N, C-alpha and C positions, 0 to 999 in steps of 0.2 A: 209684537212687535207692530208697529202702526203701519199701514200701507194707505198710499195715495189713490184716490178715484178722480181720475179728472173729467171736469164737467165742460168739453170742449166742442160737444156737437148739437147739431140741432138749433143754433142760435139764430134768431133773428132781430132786425132792428126796424124801429118806425118813428118816425116824425111825431114829436110828443107838445110840440106848441105851433102858434102861428108863425109863418114866414114873415120876417120883416118886409115891410113894405118897400118899393122901389129897388127890388134887386131881380136878377135875372135869374132865380130859382126855379127849375122845372117842375113847377107845382102839382102837374097830374101825377109825374111819376112819382112822387113821394107821398100819394093817398094810402098806399099799401106798404105792408112789411115786406123787407126785402132781406135775402140769405146775410147773416153776418159771421164773421171770422172771430172766432176766441183763442188764443190773444190776438185782438187786433184793434183798430179803432174807427170811428163812422166815417172819416175821409176814404179810407181805403176800403170801406164796405160800399160807400157810394160808385167808388170808381169801378170796383168789380160786377157792380150791378149794372153799368154801363150808363148811370145817370149822371156821372160827371166826367169830364176828361181829366187826360193826365194833368194832377194839380201844380206841376214843374214848366209846364208851357206855357209861354208868356204872358203875363198880367192873370193869368188864372186865379193867382194867390188874390186878388182885388175880386175877380167874379164869384169865387166862392168863399167870399168873407161871412156869407149868410149862416154857412154851417156852423162855426161858433158863437152865432148868435140864437139858434134853436137850442131847444132841450130834446133829447131822445130817449127812447126806452128799448132797452135790450132784453129779450126773453127767449127761454129754452124751457123745455119739458122733458124730465128724466125718469126714470125708474130707479130704485136704491139696488146698488150693487149686491148680486146674490152672496157674496162672500164679507160683505160689510157688516161687520159684528154689531148688531141693532141694540146688544145690551151695555155696549161700552158708552162712553161720552163721545158723541158724534159733534165735529166740528165741519164747519164751512169756513175755507180757507181761501182768502183772494190775496195773490202775492203781489198785485199792483192792480188800482182801479184808478183811472184816470176821470175826474178826479173828484168831483162832486156830486154825490150820488144816494137816492134812497133805495135800501136792499127789502125786497119783499120774498119771500118764502110761503108760497101756497096762500097767497093775498094777506099774509100778515108781516106788518114792518119789523125786520129783525135788525137794523142798523142804518148809520149813515154814514158817509165817508168825506172827506175833506182834504185829504193829503194823498197825492199818487207815489210818496215815496216810502210808505209804510205798506206792511202787511196786515190783513185784518182777518179776525178768526171770529166766529160766531158760534155757541152752541146752539146746536139744531135739531138734537133728539128728540126735543117733545112736540117738534113743527113737522117732521121728515115724515113723509106716507112710504108705505113699500113701493107704491106706482104712480105716476102721474103727477110728479111733483114741478109745480110750475115756480120757477126762478125767473126773477125780474128784477131790473135796475133800470131806475129811471133818474136819466143823468139829467143835471140843470146846465144850462148855457154856462160854459166857463167863464165868458166874457161878463155876463150878469151876474154870476155868482160873485166874480173878484169886484166888480163896481158897486154891489150891493154893501159888500163888507167895508170898501174904503168910503161910502156912503155915512155907515155906521161907526167906525173908527177915525175918521178923519185923514185927508190927504198927506202925505209924508213928504212929497218932493213934487216941484212943478213940471217934472220931465213927463215926455208923451208916455200913455200907457203906465202911469205909475200906479194904477190899480193892480198891475199885476203881483205886487209883494205881498199882497194880501192872501195870495192863494199860494199853497205847498204844491205847486206844480212846475215844471221844467220851463223856465225863465226866457229861454231861447225860444217858445212855442208861440211867444208872442211877436216875435220877428227881432233880429240883431243886425250888426251890419255887415252881416257875412249870409243869412239866413232868413227865410220869409216868415209872414205871420201866419202861422196853423196852429192855432189852440186846438188841441183834438179832444176827444172825448171816447171813452171806451174801456173794455177790460183789456189792460195792455200787457198783463203779465197772467200766469197759469192762475188756473182756479179750480179745486178739489175737494173732495170730503175726504175725511179721515177719522178713524175711531181710536179715541187715545184710550189705552187699554193698560193698567197695570202700572207702567213707569214711563217717562220720557227724559231724553236727555235734551237739554238746552244750555245754552251759554257756555260753551266751549272757548278755552283759551290755550296759546301755546306760546312762549316766549324763552329765548335765551337767557338766563339771568346772568351768568358768568361766562365769560369765554377768554382763554389762558391758551397757551402753546400747547396743542395737543391732548387739550382738554376742555370740554364744556359742560355747565350744568344747566339743565332745560327744565321748564315749570309748565305742568299742564293743569289746568283749572276748569272744573263744569260745575252745572247745577243739574238738578233732576227733578221733577214732579213724580209722585210717587202716589198712587190710587191702589195700593195693595196691602195688606196689614202684614205680609210674610217678609222675611228679611230678603235684603236686595242687596248684591255686592255688584262692585264694578271692576271689571277686567280693563287695566290699560295696557296697550302696546305701541311700541314706537321700533319700528322695523324698517331696515335699507340693508338689500342684498342678503347676505349671509350674518348679519348683526341685528341683534333683537333684544330688546327691555320690557320687563314686563312686572308689573305691579296690580295685586288686589287689595282694592277696601270695601269696609261696609260702607254703604250709603245711608245716609241721614235726610228725613225729609227739611226742606227749607234750609240747606247747609251749602255753603259753598266749600266744595271739595279741592284739593290741592294735591299732587303728587310732585315729585323730584325725580330726575336721574341723570346722574354721573355719567356723561360720553366720553369714553375713551378715542382719541383720535377722530374727533368728528369729521364727516365728510361735509363741510360748509355750503352754504349757500351764496355764490357770489352774482353781483349786477354783471350782463353782458359785455364781454371784453375784460373782465377782471379775474375771472376764473368761472368753473364748472358750475351749473345750476343743480346743486344736488338736492334731491327730494327724500323726504322721509313717509313712511305709511303710519299714520298714527290712526288709532282705532279704540273706541271705548265701547265697551258693552255691558249692559246692565243684565245681571243673572238673577234668577230665581232659585229657592232652595231646592226645586226638582232639577236644576241644571238648564233650564229652558230660557232662551234668549228673549227679555223683556223690549229691548230696545238697544239699537246699536247706530254709531256714528262713524263714518271714516272721512279723514282728512288727508289731504297731501300736504307737509308741513316741512318748511327749512329752517335750519341751525344758520342763525346769523345775527349780529348785532348792528344797529344803526344808530349813530350819534348826530345829533344836529350841534355842530359848533359854532358859538358867536361870537366868542373872544380867544384872541391867542396874546398872550403875555399883555393883557390889558389892551389890545388893539381890536376894533371891531373886525370881525370875520363873519362868514355866511358861508358853511361848506359841511359837505356830509362825511361821516368817517365811518366806514362799512368793515365790520369784522377788523376794528382797531387799525384802519388804513383809510388816509383820506383818497377820495375818488373825485374827479372831476366828472361834474354831470353834464352828460351831452343828451338835451331833451328835446321834448316835443310835447306841445298841447294837443289835448283830444278833446273834441266836441262831439255831440251825437252823431251818430255815421248816417243818420236818415232824419227827416222831418217827422217820417212815421214810425215811431221807435221799434214795432213789433216785426218790422221787415229787416231790421239788423239780427242776421244771426250768425251760428257759429262759423261758417265760411268766411263771411265779412269780417269779423273780430280777427280770424286768422291771418287772412290776407293783408289786413292793414298792419297789424302788430308784428308779423314776420316782415314786411316791409321797413318797420322802423327799426328792428333788430338788425335786419340786413344793411342799413344804413348806419349802422354802429352807434345807435342811440342806446343809452342805459337807464332812461327815466322818461316816463310819461306822466305829464302831469292832465288829471281828470278835471276838468274846468266847471265853475262851480256856476255856471248858468245852465248847465244840462241835467244830466241824471246821474244816480249811483249807479253804475252800468252792472249789467247781467253777471253772474257768477263766472260765465264762461270767459268772458273779457280778463277778469283776475287771475284764473287757473293758465290764460294764455301766457300772462306776463310774468307769472311763477315759472313757467317752462322755458321762456325764451330771455330770463334775466334782467328785465323791464321794470325798474324799480317804479313804484306808484307815489306821486304827490297827490294826496286824494283831497280835494275841495269839498266841504259841505255845499248845498245847492243854494247859494245864496250870490246874487250877482249886481253889481254896477248900481245900487241904489241903497235907501234907508228901510228898514224892516219895522214893523210894528212890534209892542211889546205887552199886549193885552195877554190876558189870563190863557186864554183858550188857545191864542197862537203859540204861548211859550210851550204850553201842556203838548202842544202838536209835535212842536220842535223838538221837544227832549225826547218824545217817542219816535222819532224820525232818526236822530242821533244814534239812541239806544240801540234801536235794530240795526241798522247799517253797519255801524261799528261792530256789534257781535256779530253780524253775519261776514264780516269781512277781515276781521282782525288775524286770523290765524293766516292770511295769506304770506309769505315771505316777501312778496312783492311789495308791499304796502309799507311806504318808509315815511309819511309824514301827513299827517292830517292838518287841514286848512282850515279856518273859520268860514273865509269867503273870498269873492273875488272883488276887489279893488273898492269896496264900499267904503271906508275910511279916506281912501286916497281921493276918492271922488268928493267926498263932503268936505275934506281939507281945501281941495281944490276949487271947488265951486262955491263954497260958503265962507272960506279963508277963516274957519272955526277950528277948536281943538275938536280931536274926533270923538274924544271922550262925551261929547254933547251930543253924538251921532245918534239918532234913533236907531235901536238894534245893537248899540254897543254892548248891552247886557248880555245879550246873546253869544258874541264872540269873545268877550273877555271875561265873562264870569259862569254864565250856564254851562258851554260847553266844557271849559276847562275842568269845570268841577266833576262834571261826567267822565270826563277823559280820565281823572286819578283812577275810577275804579274800571273803568271799561276797557282802556288801554295805557296802563302807565307807563310802557315801555318803549312806546313810538313818540317821537317828536309831535308837539301841537303847535300850531303858528298861527296867532289870530287871523290874518287877512294877507292878502297877496296884493300890492307890496305892502312891506312893513318893515320898520326898525326902531330904533331909540330916537331917531330926531323927530321934531315937529311935523317936517313934511313926510309923510308915511313913505314915500317914493323917492327919499334921499340916496345920493350916491354914497353916502358915508357909513351907514350902519344897515344890515338887514337885507332883504332882496328888493327887487327894482324892475318896473316894466318900462323898457325904453321904447316909448312911443314919441320921441321929439324927432327921430327918424321915421319918416312915411308920414305918419297922422300929421304933424306938426309942420309939415312939409319940410323937412331936413333931410339934405341930400346924405346916400349912406356912407359916402367919403367922410363924414365929421363922424363916424365911429371910434375915430382915433382919440378922441378927447372924452371918452366914457370910459371911468373907472369904477364902475358898478362891482358889488362884493357878488353879486349873484344875480342874473337875469333870467328871470321866469317868464317873461314875455317879451318878445320883439319879432318884428316882420317885414315883410314885401310882399307886395300882390303882383299876381300871374295870372293869366286867365287859364281857365281849365284846358284840357286838350282838345284838339280839334274833333275827335271823333265825338266826344262828349257834346260839344256845342252843335254838331251837324245833327245831332239826334233832335236836339229840341228846337233847333231854331233853323226855319225854311231860308234856301239858298236866297230870296231876296233880302233877308234881314241878317245876312252875314258881312255886315259893314260895320266898320269901329265905332261910329257914332251912330247909328241907328237906335232908336228908341229900345228897338228888341234887344239889341245887343247890350246896352248901358242899362236896362233892366236889370241885367244878371250882373251887377255890381251894387251891394246895397249901402256899401259907404256913401255919406256926403261926400261928393266931389271924389270920389273913388275914380272913375273914368278920366278924370281931370289930373289924379295924380301920377296913373299910369302913364300919361302921355307926357307928363312935365318930366318925370323922372328916367323916361326911354329917352326923350331928347337932350338929357344931361350926358349920356354914356354912348348912345348907340344910335345908328340912323333911324329915319322914321320911315315906314313903309306902311301904307292904308289896305293894301291886298290883304284879303283873309289870313291865309296861311302864313303870310310872310309876316304880318302885325304877331300871330299866336306865337311865331317862333322867337321873334325880336324879344317881345314882352317876357315870354318864358327865361329867355337867357337873361333878361336884365333883372329878374327876380334872382336867378340862380348865382349872379355876379353880386349880385348886394348880399345876400346870406352868406358867401362866401368870406366877403371883407369882413363882414362883422364877427364870423365865427373865429377866423383867424387873429384878429385881433383879440378878441377875449381868451382865447388859448394862448397867445403869446403873452399875455399880460396875465400870467398864471402866480402871479406873486400878489396879486389881488383879486383877481375873478376866479371864483372856484366853480362855474356852472354857467349855462346858457341854452335856454328850453324856447325852442323857435314855436310862434306863432304862426301856423299851426299845422298838425300833421294832416287831416282829413278834413271832407266836406260834409255837409247834408243833403245837398242838392247840386246841380248844374253851376258855375257862379265862377267870376272871376274874383280870387280872394287871396288870401295869406297861405292857402295851402300847398303842401309839398305833394300831396297825392288828390287828384279830385273825386267827384262824386262816383266815378264808374271805377274806382280803385287803378287808375291809370297814373302811375307816377308824372308829374311835370318834370321840366328839365332840372329845376332848381334841385329837386330829390336827391340828382346824381352829384350835384356840386354840394349837398350836403354830407353826403356819404362819403365824398372825397373829404371834405374838412373835418370828417368825426373819425377819419383814419387814425390807427395808432401811431404812424409815423407820416407826420406831414413837412409839407416845404413851406416856408413863407418868406416871402421877399420886405426886406424892410431897407427904406430910403434914407440915408440919413443927410443927403444933398450932394456930399463929394464922392460918396461911396453908397453902392447897391450891395447890402449883404444878404447872403442867403443863409436863413436859419432853418435848422432842421429840428423838430421836436419827436421824441421817441417816449411813447407810452407803454409800447409792448416791451417785450423781452429783448435784453441787450443784444447786440447784431453787428455785424459788419455789412455795411451796405455801400454802392456806388451811385457817387451824385454825378449826374452827367448834366452839363450846361450848353445849351446852344443859345448864339446870338442868331437871328434870323434878320436879315435885309428886307423888311416889308415890301418895298419897292420891286423887289423881283423874286421874293421867295429864296434866296440863296443862303445856306448857313455858313456863314462868316466868321464863326468862331465855336468850336467843339471842344469844351473840356471835360476830363472825366477825372475822378478822383475817389479814394478810397476813403470813408470816414466810419469812424466807431459810433453808433448809436447807442449810446447807455441809455438803460430804463429810466424814465422819469427825468431824461436831462432835455434842458433847450441849450442847444449850441450854435455858435457861429462855423457854418461848414465852409463857406467861403465869402469873397467879397470880390466886386466888381467896379471898373470904373463907372463914372457917371456919362451920361450922353456926350456931355460937353467935352469930357476929357478923353473919351474913346473917339472923337470924330467923327461917329456915325450917328446922324440924327435920326434916321428913319430904321427904328429895331423893336425887336421883340425878345425877351428871353423867353425859353423854355426849359425848365428844370425838372430833371427825372431822378427818382430814387429806385435804384434795383439790388435786388438780392444776389445771392450769389449763384442762383440759378437762371439770373439774367429776367426773373421776373418783375413786372412793374409793380412796385408796392404804392407809389404816390408820383404824380406829377402836377406842376403848378407853372404860372406864368407871370410875367410883368411887363407892362408896356409903359412907355415913358409918358405916353399921350393919352386922351380918351380914345376909346376904339374910333367913335363916330370918326375923330380926325386922321385915322391912318388909312393908308393905301394897300392893300393886300391884291396879289395877282390871283387869279382863277386857278384853283387847285388840281383841276382835272380829276376829280374824283373816280374811280372805277369800282364796279363790285360785281360780284359772283354769287349765284346761287348754291346752296349745298343743301345736303340731307344731314347737317351737323347735329338736327336734335329730331325730335319725333316728328315734326312740322316744318323743319327746313331751317336755314340760317342764311344770313346775309354776311359776305366778307369782303372789307372796304381795303382798298390801297389809294394811294394818292402821289402823285408826281412832285407836288411841293406842298409844304406845311398848310395844312387846312384846321382851321380855328373852328372850334365848337360846333362840329359835325353833328346831326341830326337826321335821322331814317324815318322818314313817315311813309306808313302804308295801311290802307283803309282797315280798320278792324283787328288790327295787330299791334301788339305790345312787344316792343325788341329789347334786351338787356341792357344797351346804354344809351347814352343822349348826351351832346353837349362836350365831346370830348375833343383832344387835340389829335390830328393823326399827321403823323411824320412821314418824310420820304422813309421808303425803305420797311416801312412797318406793314403790317397785317390787322386789320380790327375786325374779329367774327361777332356777329351780334345773332342771339339765339332768341327763337320766339318763347317769350314767357307768359304769355297771355293772348286769347283770340282763337277762333276757330275756322280760320281762313288758312290757306297756302300762300305763300308769297307768289305774286306774279310780277314779273320783270315790269311789266307796263303800269303799273300801280303805284310804284316805287317813287317816291320825291327825295331827294337829297338835299338838305339845307347846310351851309355853313356860312359865318359871317363873311368869310372872303366875298362871296357873291354879291354882297350889299357895300363892297368896300372897293369896288375895282376902280382902277384908274379912269 
């Protein structure tokens, strides 16, 4: 069996070119080699060596632009591992090189790389020494390499940094409207030696061919490279708990092998919230005539069937059917979780994706301007039931079609589909992000004339027929059958009229998208995250330092514009962060409620975005410190199985209830609160039958005019039979900024309710959108309504500090709307 010998030690990096003139580069410090990390990047190596400061500190993005303009040489020296079989074919394997580099082994050029998304393998048995092997990678400046290609093949658009499309490199690294420009260089994924001996398994496939009641037929495919004359057999096992399926076949060189199993009463894999995430153990073992194992691969697989439906009785739809059941997609877009990719580890993947699943999401879209994520990302999605809408890595531009580029793209697509396709979480492959839409929008021309059209509508679809014929492929997002790729009447849509086109979120009621793959609303990062990066003197909402951390053109102005439309404006630092985060939460709640209520038309909504790559005001639900913003909790509620939705028809205010969980009896309790004094002047309780999959009118109330009470707010709550709170929502006749609220008089106690303590809150009067802040601590809830007689316990979910009474600050909207 082949074994991997990792070459991650003793690396150094040295400047290999002249530093551009008129930069603040520390020239003296760059004369000598410095220690380097592999996997790693040149930026983080310079940071670790103390040559540069934190790249995320104010304006360092511009101070350190010279790094990407330079060329760098990485070098290590190693001895051959004692147990490396020198009689076999020895390969040097790079899982990821970022990006353009010449590779030398013992001073001999063995290869050149120009695509960070592919694995490179080099036969080195004729070059390798027993001792003192020198491995050197000479990286060309990514900016220079991209510009050189653009000069050779031509500029494809007038956009800033148009050269980026010529380099198969994470496009966000050149800067985006939520992230800095840090085009990195380095060995960003593992590198190792391996001896290829006798036989190697490659190209594994697993799919549910047929799924009927109580039975499934699954197909397993693989190919093998044989380097032996002896007869080789393959043993294929599919196991789960006490159930086992086994077949044995003879392996033939250069042939694709397929076996099928009929599974009785299969344990199906379901998306989060729809069932269990049952996984099977698949193993394929190549055996020699003497019974020795020549090679073996093991995978976790799930039995599930995923279909993308585009028509229902000749009417356009866009919906996912999983295991023969239509499921509404509650999703979040994923961007790379750091500008310096090797810093994204298993812990960060687990934290972010678990937060997504805990917020009742069932789909994650891996956006096309980032990367094909590490295997760990998809393994976590498999376990959590997060379906993955996987873009290929092309975004917001036109792409070239010259032969070398297309050859590289073909290899990229093939490798990554083969690597990821056995994951049950993979739900859809998508050609790119917004390319056709932007072409249509900016040039008003048919998208078939777009440079790169061939890649997404011909090359990739042809590849998918053999690589993964069972998983849906979609050419781009957004896309449909209309002339406008972003039409409401077919396919999927990106809703950016709201926010980016200065449209208020209240206008979402006019949206009839079939499936929303992007929409969002900005809110600042959390207080602790900004306080780490911004000195106290710059913690002002219109300081250049703070505005720098919003990368959208006129982004800071939008935050204030939309805040002014709904909530009071306060410019004090912590007050502004509270109110701006609250407004983000209110906006997302409004949009999600509309699309879920519009369920006869809309079959999914994917929020832009789940996460951030640095400290910033952006559309994210969770900031770069993995701290959930207030909006995260609004989304968690809006994605719940059972939700309340207020519908104002003018004369009547209807209380609608949607239940996507199991059918059950619930209690709906509705309070009408006099906002002038906080008194509850109407309290109605009724039992309702919440039938699975039904959207029902649970109650109706008189309008403000007919009720004779002008200053009122409704709070409606669903309770189960144990009086557990299932969902709570609210309705105000006016914008919150026009409502007066009494001071709530919130009290709190500290307890040892968790390993590090907890905060328990009570309030004498209704308190709206309560938030508790303590430096260095993340608590288990934010932005909730606290009613008289209730207790709300908040546990510490993150942080290494005990809570101290003097460091607690409690926010509520009441305090900004006093008489």
